[in-house]
Jmol script that loads the backbone (N, CA, C; Angstrom):
load data "model"
ATOM      1  N   MET A   1       0.852  -1.176   0.000  1.00  0.00           N
ATOM      2  CA  MET A   1       0.000   0.000   0.000  1.00  0.00           C
ATOM      3  C   MET A   1       0.893   1.233   0.000  1.00  0.00           C
ATOM      4  N   ASP A   2       0.670   2.137  -0.929  1.00  0.00           N
ATOM      5  CA  ASP A   2       1.483   3.339  -0.973  1.00  0.00           C
ATOM      6  C   ASP A   2       0.997   4.353   0.065  1.00  0.00           C
ATOM      7  N   MET A   3       1.787   5.395   0.287  1.00  0.00           N
ATOM      8  CA  MET A   3       1.461   6.373   1.331  1.00  0.00           C
ATOM      9  C   MET A   3       0.190   7.147   1.008  1.00  0.00           C
ATOM     10  N   TYR A   4      -0.130   7.359  -0.294  1.00  0.00           N
ATOM     11  CA  TYR A   4      -1.382   8.033  -0.634  1.00  0.00           C
ATOM     12  C   TYR A   4      -2.563   7.207  -0.152  1.00  0.00           C
ATOM     13  N   GLN A   5      -2.537   5.918  -0.465  1.00  0.00           N
ATOM     14  CA  GLN A   5      -3.629   5.040  -0.075  1.00  0.00           C
ATOM     15  C   GLN A   5      -3.733   4.963   1.441  1.00  0.00           C
ATOM     16  N   LEU A   6      -2.600   4.879   2.120  1.00  0.00           N
ATOM     17  CA  LEU A   6      -2.597   4.851   3.575  1.00  0.00           C
ATOM     18  C   LEU A   6      -3.212   6.127   4.124  1.00  0.00           C
ATOM     19  N   GLY A   7      -2.845   7.273   3.572  1.00  0.00           N
ATOM     20  CA  GLY A   7      -3.403   8.544   4.023  1.00  0.00           C
ATOM     21  C   GLY A   7      -4.885   8.657   3.746  1.00  0.00           C
ATOM     22  N   ARG A   8      -5.317   8.170   2.613  1.00  0.00           N
ATOM     23  CA  ARG A   8      -6.724   8.231   2.242  1.00  0.00           C
ATOM     24  C   ARG A   8      -7.584   7.390   3.173  1.00  0.00           C
ATOM     25  N   ASN A   9      -7.035   6.340   3.724  1.00  0.00           N
ATOM     26  CA  ASN A   9      -7.776   5.436   4.583  1.00  0.00           C
ATOM     27  C   ASN A   9      -7.583   5.732   6.065  1.00  0.00           C
ATOM     28  N   GLY A  10      -7.194   6.919   6.405  1.00  0.00           N
ATOM     29  CA  GLY A  10      -7.041   7.273   7.806  1.00  0.00           C
ATOM     30  C   GLY A  10      -5.601   7.175   8.282  1.00  0.00           C
ATOM     31  N   GLY A  11      -4.681   6.936   7.374  1.00  0.00           N
ATOM     32  CA  GLY A  11      -3.285   6.787   7.738  1.00  0.00           C
ATOM     33  C   GLY A  11      -2.619   8.077   8.166  1.00  0.00           C
ATOM     34  N   HIS A  12      -3.309   9.207   8.001  1.00  0.00           N
ATOM     35  CA  HIS A  12      -2.754  10.463   8.487  1.00  0.00           C
ATOM     36  C   HIS A  12      -2.462  10.360   9.967  1.00  0.00           C
ATOM     37  N   LEU A  13      -3.201   9.533  10.670  1.00  0.00           N
ATOM     38  CA  LEU A  13      -2.954   9.310  12.086  1.00  0.00           C
ATOM     39  C   LEU A  13      -1.564   8.731  12.283  1.00  0.00           C
ATOM     40  N   ALA A  14      -1.165   7.837  11.410  1.00  0.00           N
ATOM     41  CA  ALA A  14       0.155   7.239  11.520  1.00  0.00           C
ATOM     42  C   ALA A  14       1.233   8.312  11.432  1.00  0.00           C
ATOM     43  N   ASN A  15       1.070   9.253  10.498  1.00  0.00           N
ATOM     44  CA  ASN A  15       2.050  10.323  10.357  1.00  0.00           C
ATOM     45  C   ASN A  15       2.110  11.180  11.612  1.00  0.00           C
ATOM     46  N   ILE A  16       0.965  11.500  12.177  1.00  0.00           N
ATOM     47  CA  ILE A  16       0.918  12.313  13.389  1.00  0.00           C
ATOM     48  C   ILE A  16       1.571  11.571  14.542  1.00  0.00           C
ATOM     49  N   CYS A  17       1.201  10.311  14.728  1.00  0.00           N
ATOM     50  CA  CYS A  17       1.703   9.536  15.858  1.00  0.00           C
ATOM     51  C   CYS A  17       3.192   9.267  15.759  1.00  0.00           C
ATOM     52  N   LEU A  18       3.652   8.945  14.563  1.00  0.00           N
ATOM     53  CA  LEU A  18       5.053   8.580  14.414  1.00  0.00           C
ATOM     54  C   LEU A  18       5.977   9.791  14.466  1.00  0.00           C
ATOM     55  N   LYS A  19       5.486  10.969  14.110  1.00  0.00           N
ATOM     56  CA  LYS A  19       6.324  12.155  14.088  1.00  0.00           C
ATOM     57  C   LYS A  19       6.232  12.976  15.366  1.00  0.00           C
ATOM     58  N   SER A  20       5.184  12.772  16.138  1.00  0.00           N
ATOM     59  CA  SER A  20       4.965  13.573  17.332  1.00  0.00           C
ATOM     60  C   SER A  20       5.920  13.162  18.448  1.00  0.00           C
ATOM     61  N   PRO A  21       6.475  14.142  19.184  1.00  0.00           N
ATOM     62  CA  PRO A  21       7.324  13.792  20.318  1.00  0.00           C
ATOM     63  C   PRO A  21       6.524  13.120  21.431  1.00  0.00           C
ATOM     64  N   LYS A  22       5.228  13.385  21.483  1.00  0.00           N
ATOM     65  CA  LYS A  22       4.334  12.746  22.449  1.00  0.00           C
ATOM     66  C   LYS A  22       3.218  12.086  21.643  1.00  0.00           C
ATOM     67  N   PRO A  23       3.408  10.838  21.242  1.00  0.00           N
ATOM     68  CA  PRO A  23       2.444  10.188  20.354  1.00  0.00           C
ATOM     69  C   PRO A  23       1.015  10.175  20.870  1.00  0.00           C
ATOM     70  N   GLU A  24       0.826  10.159  22.184  1.00  0.00           N
ATOM     71  CA  GLU A  24      -0.531  10.074  22.703  1.00  0.00           C
ATOM     72  C   GLU A  24      -1.353  11.330  22.460  1.00  0.00           C
ATOM     73  N   MET A  25      -0.720  12.439  22.164  1.00  0.00           N
ATOM     74  CA  MET A  25      -1.436  13.696  21.991  1.00  0.00           C
ATOM     75  C   MET A  25      -2.114  13.736  20.624  1.00  0.00           C
ATOM     76  N   GLY A  26      -3.424  13.715  20.640  1.00  0.00           N
ATOM     77  CA  GLY A  26      -4.178  13.828  19.406  1.00  0.00           C
ATOM     78  C   GLY A  26      -4.473  12.515  18.709  1.00  0.00           C
ATOM     79  N   CYS A  27      -3.759  11.463  19.066  1.00  0.00           N
ATOM     80  CA  CYS A  27      -3.930  10.201  18.348  1.00  0.00           C
ATOM     81  C   CYS A  27      -5.329   9.619  18.526  1.00  0.00           C
ATOM     82  N   THR A  28      -5.866   9.688  19.725  1.00  0.00           N
ATOM     83  CA  THR A  28      -7.195   9.119  19.954  1.00  0.00           C
ATOM     84  C   THR A  28      -8.242   9.874  19.153  1.00  0.00           C
ATOM     85  N   PHE A  29      -8.141  11.182  19.114  1.00  0.00           N
ATOM     86  CA  PHE A  29      -9.067  11.975  18.316  1.00  0.00           C
ATOM     87  C   PHE A  29      -9.018  11.544  16.861  1.00  0.00           C
ATOM     88  N   HIS A  30      -7.826  11.431  16.301  1.00  0.00           N
ATOM     89  CA  HIS A  30      -7.678  11.077  14.894  1.00  0.00           C
ATOM     90  C   HIS A  30      -8.071   9.622  14.636  1.00  0.00           C
ATOM     91  N   TRP A  31      -7.816   8.750  15.599  1.00  0.00           N
ATOM     92  CA  TRP A  31      -8.257   7.355  15.478  1.00  0.00           C
ATOM     93  C   TRP A  31      -9.776   7.312  15.364  1.00  0.00           C
ATOM     94  N   CYS A  32     -10.461   8.005  16.276  1.00  0.00           N
ATOM     95  CA  CYS A  32     -11.928   8.018  16.256  1.00  0.00           C
ATOM     96  C   CYS A  32     -12.456   8.642  14.970  1.00  0.00           C
ATOM     97  N   GLN A  33     -11.810   9.684  14.497  1.00  0.00           N
ATOM     98  CA  GLN A  33     -12.229  10.307  13.246  1.00  0.00           C
ATOM     99  C   GLN A  33     -12.076   9.341  12.077  1.00  0.00           C
ATOM    100  N   ALA A  34     -10.988   8.588  12.056  1.00  0.00           N
ATOM    101  CA  ALA A  34     -10.768   7.616  10.977  1.00  0.00           C
ATOM    102  C   ALA A  34     -11.833   6.521  11.019  1.00  0.00           C
ATOM    103  N   VAL A  35     -12.170   6.054  12.223  1.00  0.00           N
ATOM    104  CA  VAL A  35     -13.211   5.022  12.351  1.00  0.00           C
ATOM    105  C   VAL A  35     -14.554   5.594  11.924  1.00  0.00           C
ATOM    106  N   ARG A  36     -14.889   6.790  12.401  1.00  0.00           N
ATOM    107  CA  ARG A  36     -16.163   7.418  12.023  1.00  0.00           C
ATOM    108  C   ARG A  36     -16.261   7.631  10.511  1.00  0.00           C
ATOM    109  N   ARG A  37     -15.165   8.059   9.914  1.00  0.00           N
ATOM    110  CA  ARG A  37     -15.159   8.289   8.466  1.00  0.00           C
ATOM    111  C   ARG A  37     -15.460   6.979   7.725  1.00  0.00           C
ATOM    112  N   HIS A  38     -14.860   5.901   8.189  1.00  0.00           N
ATOM    113  CA  HIS A  38     -15.113   4.624   7.507  1.00  0.00           C
ATOM    114  C   HIS A  38     -16.541   4.147   7.762  1.00  0.00           C
ATOM    115  N   ILE A  39     -17.073   4.399   8.936  1.00  0.00           N
ATOM    116  CA  ILE A  39     -18.476   4.074   9.225  1.00  0.00           C
ATOM    117  C   ILE A  39     -19.379   4.799   8.233  1.00  0.00           C
ATOM    118  N   GLN A  40     -19.098   6.066   7.988  1.00  0.00           N
ATOM    119  CA  GLN A  40     -19.892   6.847   7.040  1.00  0.00           C
ATOM    120  C   GLN A  40     -19.726   6.313   5.619  1.00  0.00           C
ATOM    121  N   GLU A  41     -18.504   5.945   5.249  1.00  0.00           N
ATOM    122  CA  GLU A  41     -18.267   5.396   3.913  1.00  0.00           C
ATOM    123  C   GLU A  41     -19.024   4.091   3.705  1.00  0.00           C
ATOM    124  N   LEU A  42     -19.164   3.313   4.758  1.00  0.00           N
ATOM    125  CA  LEU A  42     -19.906   2.056   4.667  1.00  0.00           C
ATOM    126  C   LEU A  42     -21.413   2.276   4.668  1.00  0.00           C
ATOM    127  N   GLY A  43     -21.822   3.498   4.995  1.00  0.00           N
ATOM    128  CA  GLY A  43     -23.225   3.860   4.915  1.00  0.00           C
ATOM    129  C   GLY A  43     -24.091   3.420   6.074  1.00  0.00           C
ATOM    130  N   PHE A  44     -23.497   3.222   7.252  1.00  0.00           N
ATOM    131  CA  PHE A  44     -24.353   2.844   8.353  1.00  0.00           C
ATOM    132  C   PHE A  44     -24.239   3.770   9.555  1.00  0.00           C
ATOM    133  N   ALA A  45     -23.950   5.031   9.310  1.00  0.00           N
ATOM    134  CA  ALA A  45     -23.897   6.008  10.397  1.00  0.00           C
ATOM    135  C   ALA A  45     -25.276   6.195  11.026  1.00  0.00           C
ATOM    136  N   ALA A  46     -26.341   6.213  10.223  1.00  0.00           N
ATOM    137  CA  ALA A  46     -27.696   6.379  10.766  1.00  0.00           C
ATOM    138  C   ALA A  46     -28.096   5.157  11.591  1.00  0.00           C
ATOM    139  N   THR A  47     -27.731   3.971  11.130  1.00  0.00           N
ATOM    140  CA  THR A  47     -28.017   2.739  11.868  1.00  0.00           C
ATOM    141  C   THR A  47     -27.319   2.771  13.219  1.00  0.00           C
ATOM    142  N   ASN A  48     -26.111   3.300  13.244  1.00  0.00           N
ATOM    143  CA  ASN A  48     -25.339   3.398  14.475  1.00  0.00           C
ATOM    144  C   ASN A  48     -26.117   4.159  15.544  1.00  0.00           C
ATOM    145  N   MET A  49     -26.788   5.221  15.163  1.00  0.00           N
ATOM    146  CA  MET A  49     -27.514   6.039  16.126  1.00  0.00           C
ATOM    147  C   MET A  49     -28.820   5.393  16.581  1.00  0.00           C
ATOM    148  N   LYS A  50     -29.389   4.520  15.774  1.00  0.00           N
ATOM    149  CA  LYS A  50     -30.688   3.924  16.094  1.00  0.00           C
ATOM    150  C   LYS A  50     -30.575   2.630  16.893  1.00  0.00           C
ATOM    151  N   ARG A  51     -29.504   1.904  16.721  1.00  0.00           N
ATOM    152  CA  ARG A  51     -29.354   0.616  17.391  1.00  0.00           C
ATOM    153  C   ARG A  51     -28.357   0.737  18.533  1.00  0.00           C
ATOM    154  N   GLU A  52     -28.850   0.550  19.739  1.00  0.00           N
ATOM    155  CA  GLU A  52     -28.010   0.696  20.927  1.00  0.00           C
ATOM    156  C   GLU A  52     -26.837  -0.288  20.925  1.00  0.00           C
ATOM    157  N   ALA A  53     -27.078  -1.526  20.533  1.00  0.00           N
ATOM    158  CA  ALA A  53     -26.003  -2.524  20.539  1.00  0.00           C
ATOM    159  C   ALA A  53     -24.893  -2.151  19.551  1.00  0.00           C
ATOM    160  N   THR A  54     -25.276  -1.679  18.381  1.00  0.00           N
ATOM    161  CA  THR A  54     -24.282  -1.259  17.383  1.00  0.00           C
ATOM    162  C   THR A  54     -23.521  -0.044  17.882  1.00  0.00           C
ATOM    163  N   HIS A  55     -24.231   0.883  18.477  1.00  0.00           N
ATOM    164  CA  HIS A  55     -23.592   2.093  19.015  1.00  0.00           C
ATOM    165  C   HIS A  55     -22.565   1.716  20.084  1.00  0.00           C
ATOM    166  N   ARG A  56     -22.931   0.827  21.005  1.00  0.00           N
ATOM    167  CA  ARG A  56     -22.006   0.381  22.059  1.00  0.00           C
ATOM    168  C   ARG A  56     -20.789  -0.322  21.448  1.00  0.00           C
ATOM    169  N   TYR A  57     -21.031  -1.163  20.453  1.00  0.00           N
ATOM    170  CA  TYR A  57     -19.949  -1.890  19.793  1.00  0.00           C
ATOM    171  C   TYR A  57     -18.940  -0.914  19.168  1.00  0.00           C
ATOM    172  N   LEU A  58     -19.449   0.093  18.472  1.00  0.00           N
ATOM    173  CA  LEU A  58     -18.558   1.066  17.830  1.00  0.00           C
ATOM    174  C   LEU A  58     -17.801   1.895  18.856  1.00  0.00           C
ATOM    175  N   LYS A  59     -18.425   2.171  19.980  1.00  0.00           N
ATOM    176  CA  LYS A  59     -17.719   2.879  21.056  1.00  0.00           C
ATOM    177  C   LYS A  59     -16.573   2.028  21.597  1.00  0.00           C
ATOM    178  N   LEU A  60     -16.779   0.715  21.686  1.00  0.00           N
ATOM    179  CA  LEU A  60     -15.704  -0.173  22.134  1.00  0.00           C
ATOM    180  C   LEU A  60     -14.559  -0.195  21.127  1.00  0.00           C
ATOM    181  N   ILE A  61     -14.893  -0.190  19.845  1.00  0.00           N
ATOM    182  CA  ILE A  61     -13.851  -0.122  18.803  1.00  0.00           C
ATOM    183  C   ILE A  61     -13.033   1.159  18.978  1.00  0.00           C
ATOM    184  N   MET A  62     -13.712   2.276  19.159  1.00  0.00           N
ATOM    185  CA  MET A  62     -13.011   3.556  19.290  1.00  0.00           C
ATOM    186  C   MET A  62     -12.206   3.638  20.576  1.00  0.00           C
ATOM    187  N   ALA A  63     -12.591   2.882  21.594  1.00  0.00           N
ATOM    188  CA  ALA A  63     -11.872   2.903  22.874  1.00  0.00           C
ATOM    189  C   ALA A  63     -10.600   2.048  22.861  1.00  0.00           C
ATOM    190  N   LEU A  64     -10.339   1.340  21.787  1.00  0.00           N
ATOM    191  CA  LEU A  64      -9.152   0.490  21.726  1.00  0.00           C
ATOM    192  C   LEU A  64      -7.867   1.256  22.004  1.00  0.00           C
ATOM    193  N   SER A  65      -7.808   2.497  21.591  1.00  0.00           N
ATOM    194  CA  SER A  65      -6.568   3.270  21.760  1.00  0.00           C
ATOM    195  C   SER A  65      -6.256   3.562  23.230  1.00  0.00           C
ATOM    196  N   PHE A  66      -7.194   3.299  24.119  1.00  0.00           N
ATOM    197  CA  PHE A  66      -6.957   3.525  25.546  1.00  0.00           C
ATOM    198  C   PHE A  66      -6.344   2.306  26.230  1.00  0.00           C
ATOM    199  N   LEU A  67      -6.142   1.233  25.484  1.00  0.00           N
ATOM    200  CA  LEU A  67      -5.555   0.014  26.039  1.00  0.00           C
ATOM    201  C   LEU A  67      -4.066  -0.051  25.740  1.00  0.00           C
ATOM    202  N   PRO A  68      -3.310  -0.766  26.575  1.00  0.00           N
ATOM    203  CA  PRO A  68      -1.900  -1.019  26.223  1.00  0.00           C
ATOM    204  C   PRO A  68      -1.850  -1.827  24.930  1.00  0.00           C
ATOM    205  N   ALA A  69      -0.810  -1.659  24.152  1.00  0.00           N
ATOM    206  CA  ALA A  69      -0.713  -2.317  22.842  1.00  0.00           C
ATOM    207  C   ALA A  69      -0.935  -3.830  22.901  1.00  0.00           C
ATOM    208  N   PRO A  70      -0.339  -4.559  23.850  1.00  0.00           N
ATOM    209  CA  PRO A  70      -0.590  -6.015  23.872  1.00  0.00           C
ATOM    210  C   PRO A  70      -2.062  -6.356  24.152  1.00  0.00           C
ATOM    211  N   ALA A  71      -2.715  -5.615  25.016  1.00  0.00           N
ATOM    212  CA  ALA A  71      -4.131  -5.870  25.328  1.00  0.00           C
ATOM    213  C   ALA A  71      -5.029  -5.423  24.184  1.00  0.00           C
ATOM    214  N   MET A  72      -4.583  -4.431  23.431  1.00  0.00           N
ATOM    215  CA  MET A  72      -5.368  -3.908  22.316  1.00  0.00           C
ATOM    216  C   MET A  72      -5.629  -4.996  21.281  1.00  0.00           C
ATOM    217  N   SER A  73      -4.628  -5.756  20.971  1.00  0.00           N
ATOM    218  CA  SER A  73      -4.772  -6.811  19.975  1.00  0.00           C
ATOM    219  C   SER A  73      -5.775  -7.876  20.423  1.00  0.00           C
ATOM    220  N   ALA A  74      -5.687  -8.300  21.669  1.00  0.00           N
ATOM    221  CA  ALA A  74      -6.617  -9.309  22.191  1.00  0.00           C
ATOM    222  C   ALA A  74      -8.045  -8.773  22.229  1.00  0.00           C
ATOM    223  N   ALA A  75      -8.200  -7.527  22.650  1.00  0.00           N
ATOM    224  CA  ALA A  75      -9.535  -6.919  22.709  1.00  0.00           C
ATOM    225  C   ALA A  75     -10.121  -6.785  21.304  1.00  0.00           C
ATOM    226  N   PHE A  76      -9.276  -6.401  20.350  1.00  0.00           N
ATOM    227  CA  PHE A  76      -9.769  -6.277  18.984  1.00  0.00           C
ATOM    228  C   PHE A  76     -10.211  -7.633  18.433  1.00  0.00           C
ATOM    229  N   GLN A  77      -9.454  -8.681  18.724  1.00  0.00           N
ATOM    230  CA  GLN A  77      -9.842 -10.010  18.241  1.00  0.00           C
ATOM    231  C   GLN A  77     -11.196 -10.430  18.811  1.00  0.00           C
ATOM    232  N   THR A  78     -11.432 -10.111  20.082  1.00  0.00           N
ATOM    233  CA  THR A  78     -12.729 -10.406  20.699  1.00  0.00           C
ATOM    234  C   THR A  78     -13.840  -9.645  19.993  1.00  0.00           C
ATOM    235  N   LEU A  79     -13.598  -8.357  19.722  1.00  0.00           N
ATOM    236  CA  LEU A  79     -14.591  -7.550  19.016  1.00  0.00           C
ATOM    237  C   LEU A  79     -14.793  -8.046  17.587  1.00  0.00           C
ATOM    238  N   LYS A  80     -13.721  -8.459  16.955  1.00  0.00           N
ATOM    239  CA  LYS A  80     -13.813  -8.958  15.582  1.00  0.00           C
ATOM    240  C   LYS A  80     -14.681 -10.213  15.519  1.00  0.00           C
ATOM    241  N   GLU A  81     -14.549 -11.075  16.504  1.00  0.00           N
ATOM    242  CA  GLU A  81     -15.365 -12.292  16.542  1.00  0.00           C
ATOM    243  C   GLU A  81     -16.848 -11.980  16.738  1.00  0.00           C
ATOM    244  N   ARG A  82     -17.147 -10.860  17.363  1.00  0.00           N
ATOM    245  CA  ARG A  82     -18.538 -10.468  17.598  1.00  0.00           C
ATOM    246  C   ARG A  82     -19.195  -9.832  16.375  1.00  0.00           C
ATOM    247  N   ALA A  83     -18.408  -9.435  15.396  1.00  0.00           N
ATOM    248  CA  ALA A  83     -18.953  -8.815  14.177  1.00  0.00           C
ATOM    249  C   ALA A  83     -19.467  -9.914  13.256  1.00  0.00           C
ATOM    250  N   LYS A  84     -20.740 -10.211  13.351  1.00  0.00           N
ATOM    251  CA  LYS A  84     -21.326 -11.338  12.618  1.00  0.00           C
ATOM    252  C   LYS A  84     -21.914 -10.945  11.274  1.00  0.00           C
ATOM    253  N   ARG A  85     -22.263  -9.662  11.101  1.00  0.00           N
ATOM    254  CA  ARG A  85     -22.943  -9.235   9.869  1.00  0.00           C
ATOM    255  C   ARG A  85     -22.253  -8.023   9.268  1.00  0.00           C
ATOM    256  N   GLU A  86     -22.582  -7.813   7.990  1.00  0.00           N
ATOM    257  CA  GLU A  86     -22.150  -6.586   7.315  1.00  0.00           C
ATOM    258  C   GLU A  86     -22.996  -5.439   7.844  1.00  0.00           C
ATOM    259  N   PRO A  87     -22.539  -4.261   7.900  1.00  0.00           N
ATOM    260  CA  PRO A  87     -21.236  -3.732   7.510  1.00  0.00           C
ATOM    261  C   PRO A  87     -20.192  -3.799   8.627  1.00  0.00           C
ATOM    262  N   LEU A  88     -20.541  -4.353   9.798  1.00  0.00           N
ATOM    263  CA  LEU A  88     -19.550  -4.453  10.874  1.00  0.00           C
ATOM    264  C   LEU A  88     -18.360  -5.309  10.462  1.00  0.00           C
ATOM    265  N   GLN A  89     -18.600  -6.369   9.717  1.00  0.00           N
ATOM    266  CA  GLN A  89     -17.491  -7.204   9.261  1.00  0.00           C
ATOM    267  C   GLN A  89     -16.548  -6.421   8.358  1.00  0.00           C
ATOM    268  N   SER A  90     -17.104  -5.608   7.486  1.00  0.00           N
ATOM    269  CA  SER A  90     -16.256  -4.777   6.616  1.00  0.00           C
ATOM    270  C   SER A  90     -15.438  -3.795   7.434  1.00  0.00           C
ATOM    271  N   LEU A  91     -16.064  -3.228   8.449  1.00  0.00           N
ATOM    272  CA  LEU A  91     -15.358  -2.271   9.309  1.00  0.00           C
ATOM    273  C   LEU A  91     -14.201  -2.938  10.036  1.00  0.00           C
ATOM    274  N   VAL A  92     -14.441  -4.072  10.678  1.00  0.00           N
ATOM    275  CA  VAL A  92     -13.360  -4.715  11.435  1.00  0.00           C
ATOM    276  C   VAL A  92     -12.279  -5.271  10.508  1.00  0.00           C
ATOM    277  N   ASN A  93     -12.653  -5.717   9.322  1.00  0.00           N
ATOM    278  CA  ASN A  93     -11.630  -6.167   8.366  1.00  0.00           C
ATOM    279  C   ASN A  93     -10.756  -5.001   7.920  1.00  0.00           C
ATOM    280  N   HIS A  94     -11.370  -3.846   7.722  1.00  0.00           N
ATOM    281  CA  HIS A  94     -10.624  -2.628   7.364  1.00  0.00           C
ATOM    282  C   HIS A  94      -9.662  -2.249   8.491  1.00  0.00           C
ATOM    283  N   ILE A  95     -10.153  -2.240   9.723  1.00  0.00           N
ATOM    284  CA  ILE A  95      -9.314  -1.885  10.876  1.00  0.00           C
ATOM    285  C   ILE A  95      -8.201  -2.909  11.049  1.00  0.00           C
ATOM    286  N   ASP A  96      -8.533  -4.168  10.883  1.00  0.00           N
ATOM    287  CA  ASP A  96      -7.531  -5.228  11.020  1.00  0.00           C
ATOM    288  C   ASP A  96      -6.410  -5.042  10.007  1.00  0.00           C
ATOM    289  N   ARG A  97      -6.780  -4.804   8.767  1.00  0.00           N
ATOM    290  CA  ARG A  97      -5.795  -4.652   7.688  1.00  0.00           C
ATOM    291  C   ARG A  97      -4.989  -3.371   7.827  1.00  0.00           C
ATOM    292  N   LEU A  98      -5.654  -2.268   8.141  1.00  0.00           N
ATOM    293  CA  LEU A  98      -4.985  -0.966   8.109  1.00  0.00           C
ATOM    294  C   LEU A  98      -4.340  -0.562   9.425  1.00  0.00           C
ATOM    295  N   TRP A  99      -4.871  -1.031  10.553  1.00  0.00           N
ATOM    296  CA  TRP A  99      -4.379  -0.561  11.843  1.00  0.00           C
ATOM    297  C   TRP A  99      -3.759  -1.640  12.714  1.00  0.00           C
ATOM    298  N   MET A 100      -4.372  -2.801  12.754  1.00  0.00           N
ATOM    299  CA  MET A 100      -3.898  -3.819  13.680  1.00  0.00           C
ATOM    300  C   MET A 100      -2.748  -4.654  13.102  1.00  0.00           C
ATOM    301  N   ASN A 101      -2.753  -4.897  11.812  1.00  0.00           N
ATOM    302  CA  ASN A 101      -1.745  -5.769  11.197  1.00  0.00           C
ATOM    303  C   ASN A 101      -1.049  -5.104  10.021  1.00  0.00           C
ATOM    304  N   HIS A 102      -0.791  -3.843  10.138  1.00  0.00           N
ATOM    305  CA  HIS A 102      -0.125  -3.103   9.064  1.00  0.00           C
ATOM    306  C   HIS A 102       1.384  -3.228   9.231  1.00  0.00           C
ATOM    307  N   SER A 103       2.109  -3.278   8.137  1.00  0.00           N
ATOM    308  CA  SER A 103       3.561  -3.450   8.212  1.00  0.00           C
ATOM    309  C   SER A 103       4.289  -2.184   8.674  1.00  0.00           C
ATOM    310  N   VAL A 104       3.659  -1.016   8.564  1.00  0.00           N
ATOM    311  CA  VAL A 104       4.306   0.238   8.949  1.00  0.00           C
ATOM    312  C   VAL A 104       3.730   0.785  10.253  1.00  0.00           C
ATOM    313  N   VAL A 105       2.426   0.775  10.381  1.00  0.00           N
ATOM    314  CA  VAL A 105       1.757   1.350  11.549  1.00  0.00           C
ATOM    315  C   VAL A 105       1.509   0.245  12.566  1.00  0.00           C
ATOM    316  N   HIS A 106       2.139   0.370  13.719  1.00  0.00           N
ATOM    317  CA  HIS A 106       1.952  -0.610  14.783  1.00  0.00           C
ATOM    318  C   HIS A 106       1.040  -0.019  15.850  1.00  0.00           C
ATOM    319  N   SER A 107       0.259  -0.872  16.469  1.00  0.00           N
ATOM    320  CA  SER A 107      -0.683  -0.393  17.478  1.00  0.00           C
ATOM    321  C   SER A 107       0.032   0.341  18.613  1.00  0.00           C
ATOM    322  N   SER A 108       1.275   0.012  18.881  1.00  0.00           N
ATOM    323  CA  SER A 108       2.006   0.705  19.946  1.00  0.00           C
ATOM    324  C   SER A 108       2.244   2.176  19.605  1.00  0.00           C
ATOM    325  N   SER A 109       2.112   2.554  18.332  1.00  0.00           N
ATOM    326  CA  SER A 109       2.336   3.949  17.948  1.00  0.00           C
ATOM    327  C   SER A 109       1.087   4.804  18.097  1.00  0.00           C
ATOM    328  N   TRP A 110      -0.082   4.198  18.280  1.00  0.00           N
ATOM    329  CA  TRP A 110      -1.288   5.017  18.420  1.00  0.00           C
ATOM    330  C   TRP A 110      -2.091   4.741  19.691  1.00  0.00           C
ATOM    331  N   THR A 111      -1.518   3.962  20.605  1.00  0.00           N
ATOM    332  CA  THR A 111      -2.168   3.798  21.898  1.00  0.00           C
ATOM    333  C   THR A 111      -1.785   4.963  22.804  1.00  0.00           C
ATOM    334  N   VAL A 112      -2.697   5.394  23.650  1.00  0.00           N
ATOM    335  CA  VAL A 112      -2.385   6.482  24.582  1.00  0.00           C
ATOM    336  C   VAL A 112      -1.715   5.922  25.829  1.00  0.00           C
ATOM    337  N   TYR A 113      -1.718   4.624  25.962  1.00  0.00           N
ATOM    338  CA  TYR A 113      -1.170   3.962  27.137  1.00  0.00           C
ATOM    339  C   TYR A 113       0.324   3.709  26.922  1.00  0.00           C
ATOM    340  N   HIS A 114       1.173   4.506  27.591  1.00  0.00           N
ATOM    341  CA  HIS A 114       2.627   4.340  27.450  1.00  0.00           C
ATOM    342  C   HIS A 114       3.254   4.124  28.798  1.00  0.00           C
TER     343      HIS A 114
END
end "model"
wireframe off; spacefill off
backbone 0.3
color backbone group
């Protein structure tokens, strides 16, 4: 994946986190924005507001950055297993590919827990 594609998919967070002297500053905001943007691209932002279970699930996804990096991976796998239907499956596959298992961006670079 080239840097344009990474940036287009929310990778701007990676640039902020990796270049910042204090990676935790701003990373959670940008992480949540990247997740929200992808939720909107998948077309289920309105569903998110109407279904309490979906809303809670997405809040848990966005809270991943508050965990230590080793716990983040385990928590994400648990959440990924709970995504049984589309578009949640598309969302977690996107996060898995772009954030959790990316060759350049490691979860330790965007967790606020240091």
